[in-house]
OpenMM code with the backbone's topology and positions (N, CA, C; nanometers):
from openmm import Vec3, app, unit

residues = "MET VAL PHE LEU HIS ARG VAL THR VAL LYS PRO PHE LEU LYS THR TYR LEU ALA HIS TYR VAL LYS VAL GLU PRO TYR PHE VAL LEU SER ASP THR ASN ARG PHE GLY SER PHE LEU LEU ASN SER LEU LYS PRO LYS LYS GLN ILE LYS LYS SER ASP LEU LYS ILE ARG LEU GLU GLY VAL GLU LEU THR VAL CYS ILE SER GLU TRP TYR GLU ARG ASN TYR GLY VAL ILE ILE SER PHE GLU HIS GLN GLY ARG PHE ASN LYS PHE LEU PHE ASP ASP PHE ASN ASP ARG MET LEU ASP PHE VAL LEU PRO LYS LEU THR GLY LYS LYS GLY GLU ILE ARG ARG GLU LEU LEU ASN PHE ARG GLU LYS TYR SER ILE SER GLU ASP GLU LEU GLY PHE THR THR LEU LYS LYS GLN PHE GLU ARG ALA LEU MET TYR ALA ASN ARG TYR LYS SER ALA".split()
positions = [
    Vec3(12.9317, 7.1763, 8.7480),
    Vec3(12.9558, 7.2995, 8.8183),
    Vec3(12.8247, 7.3447, 8.8842),
    Vec3(12.8333, 7.3916, 9.0064),
    Vec3(12.7159, 7.4419, 9.0777),
    Vec3(12.7418, 7.5850, 9.1235),
    Vec3(12.6347, 7.6595, 9.1396),
    Vec3(12.6423, 7.7970, 9.1869),
    Vec3(12.5725, 7.8045, 9.3218),
    Vec3(12.6316, 7.8756, 9.4156),
    Vec3(12.5716, 7.8945, 9.5469),
    Vec3(12.5211, 8.0382, 9.5564),
    Vec3(12.3956, 8.0525, 9.5905),
    Vec3(12.3341, 8.1846, 9.6021),
    Vec3(12.2732, 8.1959, 9.7415),
    Vec3(12.2911, 8.3098, 9.8048),
    Vec3(12.2371, 8.3292, 9.9399),
    Vec3(12.1029, 8.4001, 9.9329),
    Vec3(12.0037, 8.3415, 9.9992),
    Vec3(11.8691, 8.3983, 10.0075),
    Vec3(11.8441, 8.4322, 10.1534),
    Vec3(11.7941, 8.5517, 10.1801),
    Vec3(11.7659, 8.5933, 10.3170),
    Vec3(11.6239, 8.5521, 10.3555),
    Vec3(11.6120, 8.4794, 10.4664),
    Vec3(11.4816, 8.4386, 10.5190),
    Vec3(11.4771, 8.4653, 10.6686),
    Vec3(11.3573, 8.4705, 10.7230),
    Vec3(11.3427, 8.4877, 10.8673),
    Vec3(11.3872, 8.3594, 10.9363),
    Vec3(11.4458, 8.3696, 11.0568),
    Vec3(11.5006, 8.2506, 11.1233),
    Vec3(11.3988, 8.1384, 11.1448),
    Vec3(11.2774, 8.1712, 11.1880),
    Vec3(11.1795, 8.0653, 11.2129),
    Vec3(11.1303, 8.0025, 11.0831),
    Vec3(11.1341, 8.0781, 10.9719),
    Vec3(11.0944, 8.0205, 10.8436),
    Vec3(11.2008, 7.9238, 10.7911),
    Vec3(11.3269, 7.9511, 10.8213),
    Vec3(11.4332, 7.8582, 10.7817),
    Vec3(11.4183, 7.7266, 10.8589),
    Vec3(11.3863, 7.7363, 10.9876),
    Vec3(11.3645, 7.6161, 11.0687),
    Vec3(11.2429, 7.5391, 11.0182),
    Vec3(11.1379, 7.6122, 10.9822),
    Vec3(11.0170, 7.5502, 10.9263),
    Vec3(11.0488, 7.4803, 10.7945),
    Vec3(11.1258, 7.5467, 10.7093),
    Vec3(11.1648, 7.4894, 10.5803),
    Vec3(11.2486, 7.3636, 10.6000),
    Vec3(11.3333, 7.3635, 10.7040),
    Vec3(11.4200, 7.2486, 10.7311),
    Vec3(11.3396, 7.1251, 10.7688),
    Vec3(11.2156, 7.1444, 10.8118),
    Vec3(11.1289, 7.0304, 10.8449),
    Vec3(11.0901, 6.9527, 10.7182),
    Vec3(11.0855, 7.0199, 10.6043),
    Vec3(11.0413, 6.9579, 10.4789),
    Vec3(11.1548, 6.9234, 10.3828),
    Vec3(11.2580, 7.0060, 10.3794),
    Vec3(11.3699, 6.9819, 10.2879),
    Vec3(11.5010, 7.0035, 10.3612),
    Vec3(11.6069, 6.9496, 10.3057),
    Vec3(11.7398, 6.9663, 10.3658),
    Vec3(11.7908, 7.1077, 10.3336),
    Vec3(11.8253, 7.1836, 10.4384),
    Vec3(11.8757, 7.3195, 10.4164),
    Vec3(12.0210, 7.3363, 10.4584),
    Vec3(12.0762, 7.2400, 10.5277),
    Vec3(12.2162, 7.2484, 10.5702),
    Vec3(12.2958, 7.1403, 10.4994),
    Vec3(12.4108, 7.1618, 10.4430),
    Vec3(12.4831, 7.2883, 10.4340),
    Vec3(12.4214, 7.3837, 10.3322),
    Vec3(12.3381, 7.3303, 10.2390),
    Vec3(12.2692, 7.4184, 10.1458),
    Vec3(12.1432, 7.3495, 10.0949),
    Vec3(12.0531, 7.4306, 10.0435),
    Vec3(11.9263, 7.3859, 9.9867),
    Vec3(11.9483, 7.3636, 9.8376),
    Vec3(11.9318, 7.2401, 9.7932),
    Vec3(11.9529, 7.2069, 9.6524),
    Vec3(11.8265, 7.2431, 9.5752),
    Vec3(11.8412, 7.3321, 9.4790),
    Vec3(11.7283, 7.3796, 9.4005),
    Vec3(11.6825, 7.2723, 9.3029),
    Vec3(11.5542, 7.2364, 9.3100),
    Vec3(11.4958, 7.1413, 9.2151),
    Vec3(11.3469, 7.1697, 9.2059),
    Vec3(11.2832, 7.1127, 9.1062),
    Vec3(11.1401, 7.1353, 9.0897),
    Vec3(11.0569, 7.0226, 9.1514),
    Vec3(11.1159, 6.9447, 9.2408),
    Vec3(11.0448, 6.8321, 9.3008),
    Vec3(10.9653, 6.8713, 9.4248),
    Vec3(10.9795, 6.9937, 9.4737),
    Vec3(10.8986, 7.0395, 9.5867),
    Vec3(10.8522, 7.1820, 9.5607),
    Vec3(10.7523, 7.2262, 9.6348),
    Vec3(10.6921, 7.3579, 9.6107),
    Vec3(10.7881, 7.4723, 9.6406),
    Vec3(10.8791, 7.4529, 9.7357),
    Vec3(10.9736, 7.5588, 9.7711),
    Vec3(11.0756, 7.5789, 9.6589),
    Vec3(11.1279, 7.4682, 9.6078),
    Vec3(11.2229, 7.4768, 9.4974),
    Vec3(11.1588, 7.5303, 9.3713),
    Vec3(11.0346, 7.4903, 9.3457),
    Vec3(10.9646, 7.5403, 9.2270),
    Vec3(10.9450, 7.6906, 9.2327),
    Vec3(10.9128, 7.7410, 9.3517),
    Vec3(10.8945, 7.8859, 9.3656),
    Vec3(11.0250, 7.9592, 9.3363),
    Vec3(11.1348, 7.9126, 9.3965),
    Vec3(11.2639, 7.9781, 9.3725),
    Vec3(11.3101, 7.9622, 9.2282),
    Vec3(11.2787, 7.8479, 9.1688),
    Vec3(11.3167, 7.8230, 9.0303),
    Vec3(11.2521, 7.9253, 8.9374),
    Vec3(11.1256, 7.9586, 8.9637),
    Vec3(11.0568, 8.0585, 8.8817),
    Vec3(11.1038, 8.2000, 8.9118),
    Vec3(11.1823, 8.2173, 9.0177),
    Vec3(11.2337, 8.3494, 9.0536),
    Vec3(11.3724, 8.3760, 8.9963),
    Vec3(11.4342, 8.2767, 8.9367),
    Vec3(11.5701, 8.2938, 8.8835),
    Vec3(11.5713, 8.3898, 8.7655),
    Vec3(11.6756, 8.4718, 8.7595),
    Vec3(11.6941, 8.5653, 8.6486),
    Vec3(11.8348, 8.5490, 8.5933),
    Vec3(11.8503, 8.5635, 8.4616),
    Vec3(11.9864, 8.5665, 8.4058),
    Vec3(12.0571, 8.6944, 8.4483),
    Vec3(12.1877, 8.6931, 8.4452),
    Vec3(12.2657, 8.8103, 8.4864),
    Vec3(12.2341, 8.9324, 8.4009),
    Vec3(12.1932, 8.9119, 8.2761),
    Vec3(12.1656, 9.0230, 8.1858),
    Vec3(12.0425, 9.1027, 8.2289),
    Vec3(11.9471, 9.0394, 8.2975),
    Vec3(11.8216, 9.1051, 8.3315),
    Vec3(11.8222, 9.1730, 8.4683),
    Vec3(11.9350, 9.1808, 8.5325),
    Vec3(11.9423, 9.2386, 8.6672),
    Vec3(11.9454, 9.3901, 8.6601),
    Vec3(11.8599, 9.4529, 8.7425),
    Vec3(11.8588, 9.5984, 8.7546),
    Vec3(11.9340, 9.6367, 8.8812),
    Vec3(11.9712, 9.7627, 8.8935),
    Vec3(12.0411, 9.8063, 9.0143),
    Vec3(11.9528, 9.7935, 9.1377),
    Vec3(11.8221, 9.8100, 9.1208),
    Vec3(11.7317, 9.7986, 9.2356),
    Vec3(11.7278, 9.6551, 9.2894),
    Vec3(11.7618, 9.5578, 9.2078),
    Vec3(11.7650, 9.4181, 9.2524),
    Vec3(11.8821, 9.3912, 9.3454),
    Vec3(11.9806, 9.4779, 9.3450),
    Vec3(12.1019, 9.4532, 9.4214),
    Vec3(12.1037, 9.5237, 9.5567),
    Vec3(12.0016, 9.6030, 9.5871),
    Vec3(11.9938, 9.6702, 9.7164),
    Vec3(11.9291, 9.5772, 9.8182),
    Vec3(11.9958, 9.5555, 9.9287),
    Vec3(11.9425, 9.4649, 10.0300),
    Vec3(11.8412, 9.5388, 10.1174),
    Vec3(11.7245, 9.4782, 10.1326),
    Vec3(11.6195, 9.5369, 10.2139),
    Vec3(11.5628, 9.4365, 10.3137),
    Vec3(11.6193, 9.3213, 10.3214),
    Vec3(11.5657, 9.2155, 10.4066),
    Vec3(11.6583, 9.1882, 10.5242),
    Vec3(11.5974, 9.1497, 10.6361),
    Vec3(11.6745, 9.1099, 10.7527),
    Vec3(11.6411, 8.9650, 10.7848),
    Vec3(11.7402, 8.8921, 10.8328),
    Vec3(11.7173, 8.7536, 10.8692),
    Vec3(11.8452, 8.6726, 10.8569),
    Vec3(11.8274, 8.5432, 10.8428),
    Vec3(11.9417, 8.4533, 10.8282),
    Vec3(11.9563, 8.4149, 10.6820),
    Vec3(12.0727, 8.3659, 10.6481),
    Vec3(12.0984, 8.3297, 10.5093),
    Vec3(12.0695, 8.1823, 10.4854),
    Vec3(11.9993, 8.1565, 10.3784),
    Vec3(11.9747, 8.0215, 10.3299),
    Vec3(12.0558, 8.0078, 10.2020),
    Vec3(12.1508, 7.9174, 10.2014),
    Vec3(12.2353, 7.8989, 10.0834),
    Vec3(12.1652, 7.8038, 9.9870),
    Vec3(12.1439, 7.8508, 9.8654),
    Vec3(12.0748, 7.7734, 9.7623),
    Vec3(12.1769, 7.7270, 9.6602),
    Vec3(12.1767, 7.5984, 9.6324),
    Vec3(12.2674, 7.5400, 9.5336),
    Vec3(12.1940, 7.5312, 9.3994),
    Vec3(12.2442, 7.6016, 9.2987),
    Vec3(12.1828, 7.6055, 9.1667),
    Vec3(12.2712, 7.5280, 9.0705),
    Vec3(12.2151, 7.4242, 9.0100),
    Vec3(12.2946, 7.3426, 8.9177),
    Vec3(12.3190, 7.4191, 8.7875),
    Vec3(12.4156, 7.3703, 8.7113),
    Vec3(12.4528, 7.4371, 8.5867),
    Vec3(12.3375, 7.4359, 8.4864),
    Vec3(12.2583, 7.3293, 8.4859),
    Vec3(12.1454, 7.3207, 8.3935),
    Vec3(12.0435, 7.4306, 8.4221),
    Vec3(12.0103, 7.4514, 8.5493),
    Vec3(11.9169, 7.5583, 8.5865),
    Vec3(11.9764, 7.6954, 8.5563),
    Vec3(12.1070, 7.7087, 8.5765),
    Vec3(12.1729, 7.8363, 8.5475),
    Vec3(12.1628, 7.8695, 8.3990),
    Vec3(12.1848, 7.7700, 8.3141),
    Vec3(12.1778, 7.7931, 8.1693),
    Vec3(12.0359, 7.8229, 8.1233),
    Vec3(11.9363, 7.7508, 8.1765),
    Vec3(11.7997, 7.7615, 8.1270),
    Vec3(11.7132, 7.8658, 8.1986),
    Vec3(11.7459, 7.8981, 8.3226),
    Vec3(11.6634, 7.9927, 8.3989),
    Vec3(11.7403, 8.1171, 8.4414),
    Vec3(11.8596, 8.0998, 8.4908),
    Vec3(11.9383, 8.2114, 8.5406),
    Vec3(12.0066, 8.1719, 8.6703),
    Vec3(12.0781, 8.2660, 8.7294),
    Vec3(12.1546, 8.2343, 8.8491),
    Vec3(12.1277, 8.3326, 8.9637),
    Vec3(12.0557, 8.4398, 8.9375),
    Vec3(12.0324, 8.5437, 9.0378),
    Vec3(11.8876, 8.5373, 9.0879),
    Vec3(11.8718, 8.5472, 9.2190),
    Vec3(11.7396, 8.5606, 9.2805),
    Vec3(11.7365, 8.7015, 9.3399),
    Vec3(11.6564, 8.7887, 9.2809),
    Vec3(11.6553, 8.9289, 9.3238),
    Vec3(11.5982, 8.9409, 9.4646),
    Vec3(11.6242, 9.0551, 9.5273),
    Vec3(11.5744, 9.0766, 9.6634),
    Vec3(11.4231, 9.0884, 9.6656),
    Vec3(11.3659, 9.1357, 9.5566),
    Vec3(11.2199, 9.1409, 9.5460),
    Vec3(11.1624, 8.9992, 9.5517),
    Vec3(11.2246, 8.9084, 9.4793),
    Vec3(11.1789, 8.7690, 9.4805),
    Vec3(11.2106, 8.6998, 9.6132),
    Vec3(11.3176, 8.7419, 9.6792),
    Vec3(11.3465, 8.6868, 9.8114),
    Vec3(11.2376, 8.7283, 9.9099),
    Vec3(11.1895, 8.8513, 9.8978),
    Vec3(11.0781, 8.8965, 9.9808),
    Vec3(10.9518, 8.8173, 9.9522),
    Vec3(10.9263, 8.7894, 9.8252),
    Vec3(10.8096, 8.7082, 9.7882),
    Vec3(10.8234, 8.5650, 9.8408),
    Vec3(10.9457, 8.5125, 9.8389),
    Vec3(10.9699, 8.3782, 9.8924),
    Vec3(10.9410, 8.3757, 10.0423),
    Vec3(10.9809, 8.4807, 10.1136),
    Vec3(10.9502, 8.4910, 10.2556),
    Vec3(10.7997, 8.4940, 10.2787),
    Vec3(10.7268, 8.5707, 10.1976),
    Vec3(10.5810, 8.5771, 10.2104),
    Vec3(10.5172, 8.4421, 10.1798),
    Vec3(10.5712, 8.3734, 10.0789),
    Vec3(10.5218, 8.2398, 10.0436),
    Vec3(10.5413, 8.1428, 10.1599),
    Vec3(10.6606, 8.1436, 10.2204),
    Vec3(10.6871, 8.0575, 10.3355),
    Vec3(10.5989, 8.0947, 10.4536),
    Vec3(10.5800, 8.2240, 10.4763),
    Vec3(10.4983, 8.2713, 10.5870),
    Vec3(10.3515, 8.2289, 10.5703),
    Vec3(10.2984, 8.2410, 10.4482),
    Vec3(10.1613, 8.1962, 10.4222),
    Vec3(10.1471, 8.0456, 10.4424),
    Vec3(10.2448, 7.9706, 10.3947),
    Vec3(10.2431, 7.8256, 10.4122),
    Vec3(10.2516, 7.7902, 10.5607),
    Vec3(10.3351, 7.8612, 10.6341),
    Vec3(10.3496, 7.8411, 10.7786),
    Vec3(10.2164, 7.8661, 10.8490),
    Vec3(10.1490, 7.9760, 10.8143),
    Vec3(10.0194, 8.0070, 10.8765),
    Vec3(9.9126, 7.9034, 10.8423),
    Vec3(9.9122, 7.8567, 10.7174),
    Vec3(9.8159, 7.7523, 10.6791),
    Vec3(9.8380, 7.6251, 10.7596),
    Vec3(9.9637, 7.5859, 10.7747),
    Vec3(9.9949, 7.4656, 10.8539),
    Vec3(9.9565, 7.4854, 11.0005),
    Vec3(9.9775, 7.6070, 11.0508),
    Vec3(9.9434, 7.6354, 11.1897),
    Vec3(9.7927, 7.6213, 11.2106),
    Vec3(9.7123, 7.6776, 11.1201),
    Vec3(9.5669, 7.6647, 11.1323),
    Vec3(9.5231, 7.5191, 11.1205),
    Vec3(9.5821, 7.4471, 11.0258),
    Vec3(9.5470, 7.3054, 11.0085),
    Vec3(9.5839, 7.2222, 11.1307),
    Vec3(9.6881, 7.2623, 11.2016),
    Vec3(9.7327, 7.1878, 11.3199),
    Vec3(9.6491, 7.2227, 11.4428),
    Vec3(9.6199, 7.3509, 11.4621),
    Vec3(9.5577, 7.3967, 11.5866),
    Vec3(9.4054, 7.3848, 11.5856),
    Vec3(9.3401, 7.4256, 11.4787),
    Vec3(9.1935, 7.4328, 11.4782),
    Vec3(9.1222, 7.3011, 11.5077),
    Vec3(9.1622, 7.1877, 11.4514),
    Vec3(9.0889, 7.0632, 11.4813),
    Vec3(9.0984, 7.0207, 11.6287),
    Vec3(9.1978, 7.0703, 11.7004),
    Vec3(9.2189, 7.0273, 11.8388),
    Vec3(9.1516, 7.1173, 11.9412),
    Vec3(9.0880, 7.2256, 11.8954),
    Vec3(9.0247, 7.3185, 11.9884),
    Vec3(8.8844, 7.2712, 12.0261),
    Vec3(8.8579, 7.2667, 12.1562),
    Vec3(8.7250, 7.2295, 12.2049),
    Vec3(8.6615, 7.3397, 12.2877),
    Vec3(8.7334, 7.4483, 12.3143),
    Vec3(8.6791, 7.5597, 12.3901),
    Vec3(8.7254, 7.5668, 12.5341),
    Vec3(8.8124, 7.4773, 12.5748),
    Vec3(8.8623, 7.4804, 12.7123),
    Vec3(8.9636, 7.5929, 12.7297),
    Vec3(8.9722, 7.6420, 12.8514),
    Vec3(9.0640, 7.7517, 12.8821),
    Vec3(9.2094, 7.7046, 12.8691),
    Vec3(9.2944, 7.7866, 12.8065),
    Vec3(9.4363, 7.7570, 12.7922),
    Vec3(9.4693, 7.6594, 12.6806),
    Vec3(9.3685, 7.6201, 12.6075),
    Vec3(9.3891, 7.5198, 12.5019),
    Vec3(9.4682, 7.5755, 12.3834),
    Vec3(9.4403, 7.6994, 12.3455),
    Vec3(9.5102, 7.7598, 12.2321),
    Vec3(9.6591, 7.7699, 12.2621),
    Vec3(9.6919, 7.8129, 12.3828),
    Vec3(9.8334, 7.8247, 12.4220),
    Vec3(9.9039, 7.6902, 12.4098),
    Vec3(9.8446, 7.5853, 12.4626),
    Vec3(9.9062, 7.4526, 12.4588),
    Vec3(9.9264, 7.4050, 12.3156),
    Vec3(9.8255, 7.4247, 12.2311),
    Vec3(9.8360, 7.3777, 12.0926),
    Vec3(9.9363, 7.4593, 12.0114),
    Vec3(9.9441, 7.5890, 12.0374),
    Vec3(10.0440, 7.6707, 11.9674),
    Vec3(10.1852, 7.6305, 12.0090),
    Vec3(10.2032, 7.6005, 12.1363),
    Vec3(10.3347, 7.5540, 12.1821),
    Vec3(10.3670, 7.4167, 12.1232),
    Vec3(10.2664, 7.3298, 12.1116),
    Vec3(10.2870, 7.1987, 12.0473),
    Vec3(10.3243, 7.2156, 11.9007),
    Vec3(10.2595, 7.3109, 11.8338),
    Vec3(10.2912, 7.3370, 11.6933),
    Vec3(10.4354, 7.3851, 11.6789),
    Vec3(10.4746, 7.4775, 11.7659),
    Vec3(10.6120, 7.5287, 11.7612),
    Vec3(10.7116, 7.4170, 11.7895),
    Vec3(10.6773, 7.3292, 11.8818),
    Vec3(10.7651, 7.2168, 11.9143),
    Vec3(10.7738, 7.1165, 11.7993),
    Vec3(10.6630, 7.0961, 11.7297),
    Vec3(10.6606, 7.0027, 11.6154),
    Vec3(10.7635, 7.0417, 11.5097),
    Vec3(10.7757, 7.1713, 11.4842),
    Vec3(10.8691, 7.2194, 11.3825),
    Vec3(11.0038, 7.2604, 11.4415),
    Vec3(11.0271, 7.2327, 11.5683),
    Vec3(11.1539, 7.2619, 11.6369),
    Vec3(11.1911, 7.4104, 11.6303),
    Vec3(11.0915, 7.4966, 11.6427),
    Vec3(11.1141, 7.6407, 11.6414),
    Vec3(11.1333, 7.6862, 11.7854),
    Vec3(11.2433, 7.7543, 11.8109),
    Vec3(11.2736, 7.7956, 11.9478),
    Vec3(11.2012, 7.9249, 11.9840),
    Vec3(11.1988, 7.9531, 12.1128),
    Vec3(11.1379, 8.0768, 12.1633),
    Vec3(11.2111, 8.1992, 12.1108),
    Vec3(11.3426, 8.1883, 12.0915),
    Vec3(11.4214, 8.3004, 12.0397),
    Vec3(11.3861, 8.3326, 11.8952),
    Vec3(11.3563, 8.2299, 11.8162),
    Vec3(11.3225, 8.2516, 11.6761),
    Vec3(11.1818, 8.3097, 11.6607),
    Vec3(11.0880, 8.2596, 11.7410),
    Vec3(10.9493, 8.3034, 11.7309),
    Vec3(10.8867, 8.2979, 11.8692),
    Vec3(10.8704, 8.4144, 11.9298),
    Vec3(10.8134, 8.4224, 12.0633),
    Vec3(10.6671, 8.3821, 12.0651),
    Vec3(10.6183, 8.3434, 12.1825),
    Vec3(10.4801, 8.2967, 12.1923),
    Vec3(10.3807, 8.4077, 12.1591),
    Vec3(10.4061, 8.5303, 12.2062),
    Vec3(10.3112, 8.6398, 12.1803),
    Vec3(10.3004, 8.6654, 12.0305),
    Vec3(10.4127, 8.6624, 11.9620),
    Vec3(10.4124, 8.6818, 11.8170),
    Vec3(10.3357, 8.5689, 11.7490),
    Vec3(10.3587, 8.4456, 11.7928),
    Vec3(10.2893, 8.3301, 11.7356),
    Vec3(10.1391, 8.3410, 11.7593),
    Vec3(10.0999, 8.3821, 11.8780),
    Vec3(9.9577, 8.3960, 11.9097),
    Vec3(9.8926, 8.5031, 11.8222),
    Vec3(9.9621, 8.6165, 11.8028),
    Vec3(9.9079, 8.7216, 11.7162),
    Vec3(9.8972, 8.6743, 11.5718),
    Vec3(9.9981, 8.5987, 11.5260),
    Vec3(9.9919, 8.5415, 11.3911),
    Vec3(9.8712, 8.4503, 11.3788),
    Vec3(9.8472, 8.3683, 11.4806),
    Vec3(9.7331, 8.2768, 11.4789),
    Vec3(9.6026, 8.3550, 11.4718),
    Vec3(9.5901, 8.4615, 11.5520),
    Vec3(9.4677, 8.5414, 11.5516),
    Vec3(9.4444, 8.6076, 11.4163),
    Vec3(9.5507, 8.6605, 11.3568),
    Vec3(9.5374, 8.7235, 11.2249),
    Vec3(9.5003, 8.6198, 11.1191),
    Vec3(9.5683, 8.5053, 11.1213),
    Vec3(9.5401, 8.4000, 11.0229),
    Vec3(9.3965, 8.3509, 11.0380),
    Vec3(9.3497, 8.3383, 11.1608),
    Vec3(9.2123, 8.2947, 11.1864),
    Vec3(9.1133, 8.3992, 11.1367),
    Vec3(9.1452, 8.5265, 11.1586),
    Vec3(9.0581, 8.6347, 11.1128),
    Vec3(9.0469, 8.6329, 10.9603),
    Vec3(9.1613, 8.6181, 10.8911),
    Vec3(9.1581, 8.6155, 10.7452),
    Vec3(9.0900, 8.4897, 10.6931),
    Vec3(9.1075, 8.3783, 10.7606),
    Vec3(9.0423, 8.2541, 10.7177),
    Vec3(8.8912, 8.2676, 10.7312),
    Vec3(8.8437, 8.3275, 10.8381),
    Vec3(8.7003, 8.3478, 10.8571),
    Vec3(8.6456, 8.4489, 10.7572),
    Vec3(8.7241, 8.5494, 10.7250),
    Vec3(8.6799, 8.6508, 10.6295),
    Vec3(8.6592, 8.5894, 10.4922),
    Vec3(8.7488, 8.5004, 10.4502),
    Vec3(8.7362, 8.4395, 10.3170),
    Vec3(8.6235, 8.3367, 10.3122),
    Vec3(8.5944, 8.2718, 10.4247),
    Vec3(8.4847, 8.1759, 10.4271),
    Vec3(8.3490, 8.2459, 10.4129),
    Vec3(8.3373, 8.3650, 10.4704),
    Vec3(8.2094, 8.4350, 10.4678),
    Vec3(8.1850, 8.5071, 10.3346),
    Vec3(8.2885, 8.5261, 10.2551),
    Vec3(8.2716, 8.6002, 10.1291),
    Vec3(8.2139, 8.5150, 10.0199),
] * unit.nanometer
topology = app.Topology()
chain = topology.addChain("A")
for resn in residues:
    res = topology.addResidue(resn, chain)
    for name in ("N", "CA", "C"):
        topology.addAtom(name, app.Element.getBySymbol(name[0]), res)
């Protein structure tokens, strides 16, 4: 017996996740990858659910997670909205790290180079303009670069 649980994620993060694991028709929960391990540690038994866990506060698309009976018995079957938000942040941080790793080595200082590399990065993960606009991606890159430089200098 398997349980299907819906997790809300941002559209471009679902596309990014699909590059590493199968997400259609559902994402099979296992501890063999970092994404599954994170969600596995977020599972709660039905007894531990509070009313605040049931209020939806996230916007995005649904990622259907398949939870096997063994995980349900040993970990739980519910992923609270608080943990869904943390999963989104985890995916977003991983996305930014990959973006920096992809773009920074290719920069030589020529004009228009950042734009080309950011578009190549978006194309690599098959993320459409509708899911993540270029201006948003560029701002994410600038913020990620700022935080990366801040941690290097500390």
